C-alpha positions in Angstrom: 0.0 0.0 0.0 1.5 3.4 -1.0 0.9 6.3 1.2 2.6 9.7 0.6 4.3 10.9 3.7 5.4 14.5 4.2 8.4 14.5 6.8 8.1 18.2 6.9 4.6 18.3 7.7 3.2 19.6 11.0 1.2 16.4 11.2 3.1 13.4 12.7 3.7 10.3 10.6 1.4 8.2 12.5 -1.4 10.9 12.1 -0.7 11.0 8.2 -1.0 7.2 7.9 -4.2 7.1 10.1 -5.7 10.0 8.2 -5.0 8.5 4.9 -6.5 5.0 5.9 -9.4 6.7 7.4 -10.3 8.6 4.1 -9.7 5.4 2.1 -12.3 3.6 4.5 -14.7 6.4 4.3 -14.8 6.6 0.6 -15.1 3.0 0.0 -11.5 2.3 -1.3 -11.0 0.0 1.7 -14.4 -1.7 2.0 -15.5 -3.6 5.2 -13.6 -6.7 5.7 -10.5 -5.5 3.8 -7.4 -6.8 5.3 -4.7 -4.1 6.0 -1.0 -4.8 5.4 0.9 -6.2 8.5 2.7 -3.6 10.7 5.9 -5.0 9.6 5.1 -5.0 5.9 3.6 -1.4 6.0 6.6 -0.1 8.0 9.1 -1.6 5.3 7.0 -0.2 2.5 6.8 3.3 3.9 10.3 3.2 5.3 9.0 4.1 8.9 9.4 2.2 12.1 7.0 -0.4 13.1 6.1 1.7 16.2 4.9 4.4 13.7 2.6 1.9 12.0 1.4 0.5 15.3 0.4 3.9 16.6 -1.6 4.7 13.4 -3.5 1.4 13.5 -4.2 1.9 17.3 -5.7 5.2 16.5 -7.9 3.7 13.9 -9.0 0.9 16.2 -9.8 3.4 18.9 -12.1 5.1 16.6 -13.7 1.7 15.6 -12.8 1.8 12.1 -10.6 -1.3 12.2 -10.3 -4.5 14.5 -6.8 -6.0 15.0 -6.3 -9.5 16.6 -3.0 -11.4 17.3 -2.3 -13.9 14.5 -5.0 -12.8 12.3 -4.0 -9.2 11.4 -6.0 -6.0 11.1 -9.3 -5.7 9.1 -11.6 -2.8 8.3 -14.5 -3.0 10.7 -17.7 -5.0 9.9 -16.3 -8.1 8.1 -13.3 -9.5 10.0 -12.0 -12.7 8.5 -9.0 -14.9 9.1 -8.9 -16.6 5.7 -7.6 -15.0 2.6 -9.9 -14.7 -0.3 -9.3 -14.4 -4.1 -9.6 -10.7 -3.9 -7.2 -10.1 -1.0 -4.1 -9.6 -3.3 -6.1 -6.6 -4.7 -6.3 -5.0 -1.2 -2.6 -5.1 -1.0 -1.9 -3.9 -4.6 -0.5 -0.3 -4.3 -2.4 2.7 -5.6 -1.9 6.4 -5.4 -5.4 7.3 -4.1 -5.3 8.7 -0.6 -9.0 9.8 -0.8 -11.8 9.4 -3.3 -15.1 10.7 -1.9 -16.6 12.0 -5.2 -17.1 8.7 -6.9 -18.5 7.2 -3.6 -21.0 10.1 -3.4 -22.5 9.2 -7.0 -23.1 5.6 -6.0 -26.4 6.4 -4.4 -27.9 8.1 -7.6 -30.5 5.4 -7.9 -32.4 6.2 -4.8 -36.0 7.6 -5.0 -35.0 11.0 -3.6 -31.4 11.8 -4.4 -30.9 14.9 -2.5 -27.2 14.3 -2.4 -26.7 15.1 -6.2 -26.0 18.8 -7.0 -27.8 18.7 -10.4 -30.7 20.2 -12.4 -33.7 18.0 -13.4 -33.6 17.0 -16.9 -37.0 18.7 -17.7 -35.3 22.1 -17.1 -32.4 21.5 -19.4 -32.2 22.2 -23.2 -31.5 18.6 -23.9 -33.8 18.4 -27.0 -32.2 21.3 -28.7 -28.7 20.3 -28.0 -29.4 16.7 -29.0 -31.0 17.9 -32.3 -27.8 19.7 -33.1 -25.7 16.8 -32.3 -27.9 14.5 -34.3 -27.7 16.9 -37.3 -24.0 17.1 -37.1 -23.6 13.3 -37.0 -25.8 12.9 -40.1 -24.7 16.0 -42.2 -20.9 16.3 -41.0 -20.0 12.9 -40.0 -16.4 13.8 -40.5 -16.6 15.8 -37.2 -16.3 12.4 -35.5 -13.2 11.5 -37.4 -11.3 14.6 -36.3 -9.3 15.2 -33.2 -10.2 18.4 -31.5 -7.6 21.1 -31.0 -5.8 20.7 -27.7 -7.0 24.1 -26.6 -10.6 23.6 -27.9 -12.5 24.5 -30.9 -11.5 28.2 -32.0 -15.1 29.3 -33.0 -16.4 27.9 -29.6 -13.6 29.8 -27.8 -14.6 33.0 -29.7 -18.1 32.6 -28.5 -16.9 31.9 -24.8 -14.7 35.0 -25.0 -17.8 37.2 -25.7 -19.8 35.3 -23.0 -17.2 36.2 -20.4 -16.9 39.8 -21.7 -20.5 40.4 -21.0 -19.7 39.4 -17.4 -16.8 41.9 -17.3 -14.0 39.3 -17.9 -11.7 40.5 -20.8 -10.0 37.6 -22.5 -9.2 36.7 -25.9 -9.9 33.3 -27.6 -6.3 32.5 -27.3 -6.5 32.8 -23.5 -9.1 30.2 -23.1 -9.0 26.4 -23.0 -12.0 24.1 -23.2 -12.0 21.1 -20.8 -14.3 18.2 -20.2 -16.1 19.9 -17.3 -14.7 21.9 -14.4 -13.4 18.8 -12.8 -10.8 18.2 -15.4 -9.8 21.8 -15.3 -9.2 21.4 -11.5 -7.3 18.3 -12.0 -5.1 19.9 -14.8 -4.2 22.7 -12.6 -3.3 20.3 -9.7 -1.3 18.1 -11.9 0.5 21.0 -13.3 1.3 23.2 -10.3 0.7 21.2 -7.0 3.2 18.6 -5.7 3.7 16.8 -2.3 3.9 19.1 0.5 2.7 22.2 -1.3 0.2 24.2 0.7 -3.3 24.6 -0.8 -5.8 26.9 0.8 -9.7 26.2 0.6 -12.8 27.3 2.1 -14.2 25.3 5.0 -16.1 23.5 3.9 -15.3 23.0 0.2 -16.1 21.0 -3.1 -15.5 17.3 -2.5 -14.1 16.8 -6.0 -11.4 19.5 -5.5 -10.5 18.0 -2.3 -9.9 14.5 -3.8 -7.7 16.1 -6.6 -5.4 18.0 -4.1 -5.2 15.1 -1.8 -4.1 12.9 -4.8 -1.2 15.4 -5.3 -0.1 15.1 -1.8 -0.9 18.7 -0.9 -1.1 20.1 2.5 -4.7 21.3 2.5 -5.6 24.1 4.9 -9.2 24.9 5.5 -10.3 28.5 6.0 -13.4 29.4 7.9 -16.3 31.3 6.2 -18.9 33.7 7.5 -21.8 35.3 5.5 -19.3 37.2 3.3 -17.3 34.3 2.3 -13.8 33.0 3.0 -12.4 34.9 6.2 -9.5 36.6 4.3 -8.2 38.1 7.5 -7.6 34.5 8.9 -6.3 33.4 5.7 -3.8 36.3 5.7 -2.5 35.2 9.2 -2.2 31.6 8.0 -0.2 32.6 5.0 2.3 34.4 7.1 3.3 31.0 8.6 2.7 28.8 5.6 2.9 30.6 2.2 0.5 29.6 -0.2 1.2 27.5 -3.5 -2.4 27.9 -4.5 -5.9 29.2 -3.2 -9.0 27.4 -4.4 -12.3 29.2 -4.0 -15.9 29.1 -5.3 -16.8 32.7 -4.6 -20.4 32.7 -5.9 -23.0 30.4 -4.2 -20.2 28.3 -2.8 -20.5 24.5 -3.0 -21.6 23.3 -0.5 -22.4 26.1 1.7 -24.2 28.4 -0.8 -22.3 31.4 0.6 -21.3 34.2 -1.7 -18.1 36.2 -1.2 -18.4 40.0 -0.9 -16.7 42.2 -3.5 -14.4 43.6 -0.8 -13.2 40.2 0.1 -12.6 39.3 -3.5 -10.4 42.3 -3.9 -8.4 41.4 -0.7 -8.0 37.9 -1.9 -6.4 39.0 -5.2 -4.2 41.5 -3.3 -3.0 38.5 -1.2 -2.3 36.5 -4.1 -0.2 39.2 -5.6 1.9 39.8 -2.4 2.6 36.0 -2.2 2.9 35.6 -6.0 0.6 32.5 -5.9 -2.4 31.4 -8.0 -6.1 31.6 -7.2 -8.3 28.8 -8.8 -11.6 30.6 -9.2 -14.3 27.8 -9.8 -17.5 29.3 -11.1 -20.3 26.8 -11.8 -23.1 28.8 -10.4 -22.7 32.6 -11.0 -25.5 32.5 -13.6 -28.0 31.0 -11.3 -28.7 34.1 -9.2 -32.3 34.7 -7.9 -32.3 38.4 -7.3 -29.4 40.3 -8.3 -26.0 39.1 -10.0 -23.2 38.2 -7.6 -20.2 40.5 -7.4 -17.8 40.6 -10.4 -15.5 37.6 -10.7 -12.1 37.8 -9.2 -10.7 37.2 -12.6 -12.3 40.3 -14.0 -10.1 42.4 -11.6 -6.9 40.3 -12.3 -4.3 42.3 -14.4 -1.2 40.3 -13.5 -2.3 36.7 -14.3 -2.8 35.4 -10.8 -6.2 33.9 -11.4 -7.1 30.7 -13.3 -10.8 31.1 -13.9 -12.9 27.9 -14.5 -16.5 28.3 -15.9 -18.6 25.2 -16.1 -21.5 24.8 -18.4 -22.1 21.1 -17.6 -24.5 21.5 -14.9 -26.7 24.3 -16.5 -26.8 22.8 -20.1 -26.0 19.0 -20.4 -24.1 17.2 -17.7 -23.4 14.4 -20.2 -21.6 16.6 -22.6 -19.1 17.7 -19.9 -18.1 21.3 -21.0 -16.1 24.1 -19.2 -13.7 26.8 -20.2 -10.6 27.8 -18.5 -9.2 31.4 -18.7 -5.6 31.8 -17.8 -2.7 34.1 -18.8 0.7 33.7 -20.5 2.8 30.8 -19.5 0.4 29.6 -17.0 -2.1 28.7 -19.8 0.7 27.2 -22.0 1.6 24.8 -19.3 -2.1 23.8 -18.7 -2.5 23.3 -22.5 0.5 21.0 -22.4 -0.8 19.1 -19.5 -4.1 18.6 -21.2 -2.7 17.5 -24.5 -1.1 14.5 -22.6 -4.3 14.0 -20.6 -7.0 13.4 -23.5 -5.5 14.7 -26.8 -8.2 17.3 -26.7 -11.9 17.5 -25.7 -14.3 15.8 -28.2 -15.0 18.0 -31.1 -18.5 16.8 -31.7 -19.8 17.9 -28.2 -18.1 21.2 -28.7 -19.9 21.9 -32.0 -23.2 20.5 -30.7 -23.3 23.0 -27.9 -22.0 26.0 -29.7 -25.1 27.3 -31.4 -27.0 27.2 -28.2 -24.4 29.1 -26.1 -23.9 31.7 -28.8 -27.6 32.5 -29.5 -30.0 31.2 -26.6 -28.0 30.9 -23.5 -28.8 34.2 -21.7 -32.6 33.9 -22.3 -32.6 30.3 -21.2 -30.5 31.2 -18.0 -33.1 33.9 -17.2 -36.0 31.3 -17.4 -33.9 28.7 -15.5 -33.3 31.3 -12.7 -37.0 31.8 -12.2 -37.7 28.0 -12.1 -35.0 27.3 -9.6 -36.0 30.4 -7.4 -39.5 28.9 -7.2 -38.1 25.6 -6.1 -35.9 27.1 -3.4 -39.0 29.0 -2.0 -40.8 25.8 -1.8 -38.0 24.0 -0.2 -37.3 26.7 2.4 -41.1 26.9 3.2 -41.2 23.3 3.9 -38.2 23.6 6.2 -39.7 26.6 8.0 -42.9 24.5 8.7 -41.6 21.1 9.3 -37.9 21.3 10.4 -37.5 20.1 13.9 -36.1 22.6 16.7 -32.3 23.1 16.4 -32.1 22.7 12.5 -30.7 25.8 10.9 -29.8 27.1 7.5 -29.0 30.1 5.5 -31.2 30.6 2.4 -28.8 31.0 -0.6 -29.2 33.8 -3.2 -28.4 31.5 -6.0 -27.1 27.9 -6.8 -28.5 24.5 -6.4 -28.3 23.5 -2.7 -29.2 24.0 0.9 -26.6 23.6 3.7 -28.4 22.6 6.9 -26.8 22.4 10.3 -28.3 19.7 12.5 -28.4 19.5 16.4 -25.1 18.3 17.9 -26.8 15.2 19.2 -27.4 13.9 15.6 -25.3 11.0 14.5 -25.1 11.9 10.9 -23.7 8.5 9.7 -26.5 6.9 11.5 -29.2 9.3 10.2 -27.7 8.6 6.5 -28.3 4.9 7.0 -31.9 5.4 8.1 -32.4 7.8 5.2 -31.1 5.4 2.6 -33.5 2.7 4.0 -36.3 5.1 3.1 -35.0 5.9 -0.4 -33.5 9.2 0.6 -29.9 10.4 0.3 -28.1 13.5 1.3 -24.4 14.6 1.2 -22.8 14.6 4.7 -20.8 17.6 5.6 -17.7 15.7 6.7 -16.8 14.7 3.0 -16.4 18.5 2.4 -13.3 18.5 4.5 -10.2 16.5 4.6 -8.5 14.7 7.5 -11.4 13.4 9.3 -12.8 16.8 10.5 -16.3 16.2 11.9 -19.3 18.4 10.7 -22.8 18.9 11.9 -23.9 19.8 8.4 -25.5 18.2 5.4 -26.3 19.3 2.1 -29.6 19.0 0.3 -30.1 19.9 -3.5 -33.6 21.1 -4.3 -33.2 21.2 -8.2 -32.6 17.6 -9.3 -36.2 16.2 -9.0 -39.6 17.2 -10.2 -41.5 19.7 -8.0 -43.8 16.9 -6.7 -40.8 14.5 -5.9 -39.0 17.4 -4.2 -41.9 18.1 -1.9 -42.4 14.3 -1.1 -38.8 13.8 -0.4 -38.5 16.8 1.8 -41.5 15.8 3.9 -40.3 12.3 4.1 -36.8 13.5 5.3 -38.0 15.9 7.8 -40.4 13.4 9.2 -37.6 10.9 9.5 -35.3 13.5 11.1 -38.2 14.6 13.6 -38.8 10.8 14.6 -34.9 10.2 14.9 -34.6 13.2 17.4 -37.7 12.0 19.3 -36.5 8.5 19.6 -33.1 9.7 20.6 -34.4 11.8 23.3 -36.3 8.9 24.6 -33.6 6.1 24.2 -31.4 5.3 27.2 -27.8 6.2 26.5 -25.9 3.8 24.3 -29.0 2.1 22.8 -28.9 2.1 19.0 -32.0 3.7 17.4 -34.3 1.6 15.3 -36.8 3.6 13.2 
């Protein structure tokens, strides 16, 4: 088993080992019953002492994540076995995935009420129009399928994207844009190009699960900066940077995922000033800024960037056609050149067919469509918050976002969110637990509920079912003797 250890980190080696294994267990990479390497074997593999590994295993056992017995070894909890199975060799086959929460969160998409998934219901998306364009291309210009796309992206589409961003006060030339297969690929390319083991990456607390996975995979030292109603606490970030200079700052300033918070204009300006002073990069992830319900969010940080410190990633996947996977990346100078080089070795260019299929809609119909979509999503948010106000148990709180797709709920401290999640799944419900939006096993009392990925009728049914379940959970918990597991 491979684990990247940073011997200059402030975290001890046993802590780094136990944190990595805990993340593997939580994300399903080490399923229940998996046999862990022996203490001696892992110590040799990682070039550490057996005492170091023993301390890591003891910490995991104390948290109930693994069971160890003399002569049998250590196993992930709930499924201990003393006999080797045909798949045991796979558990001991090295990989380089310290954490992988994103794929695990998508496994529950078949539930009746998938509140965990930040997506828009298909009935609200322009799928028929985009599909019709794609069908016409296949029939009338089949040669498009025989061509590799430009590594940087189709030039005509980049021209349209430059105009789209200009209307949002971001002044870029088509040559300063790169098309990617969704924002996730853009984040991954940035990390693979500029982040290495031990580099300090600052993120909002909480942050997007997919970005955390990517930075963890690069061996980054992730530092989570608390937020308030105006976004990331830049004053705290500044003090942290004095002690640990940043290599990169990752932010979702508009309708942040998962919290829904929007960063104020003054904080955006101060964040850019900080990046200038430390000569570091800001990755500005922008999937939701077009989904505002009253007034647009403050200007993008990229619109104020004159020295090339901001890599701006604008996703169109969620708002148009998730299956087409499309985003554009805006960056300057040599930063963009290196990202294009990374992309060329990653996929030889995004598919030309999907770029050409989405081009007519983005160039001619997008703004009117976005306005209609905002009204539809605003109505759904109003219904969701009305249900919360009427039926949420005491102690449940939330901040109503001004845009985006999700609600971030804080539950009473007494709620065991893992247990609640299992009870919800039994009822055909799913939600995103807040602890996956941090790294290193940071506990959270929050959950994310998306209000846009079902029909309005399904949304209401699912919300009432969930709130009823939560109410029953709290009542049973209050009545149950200490230490008795709940059965709802």
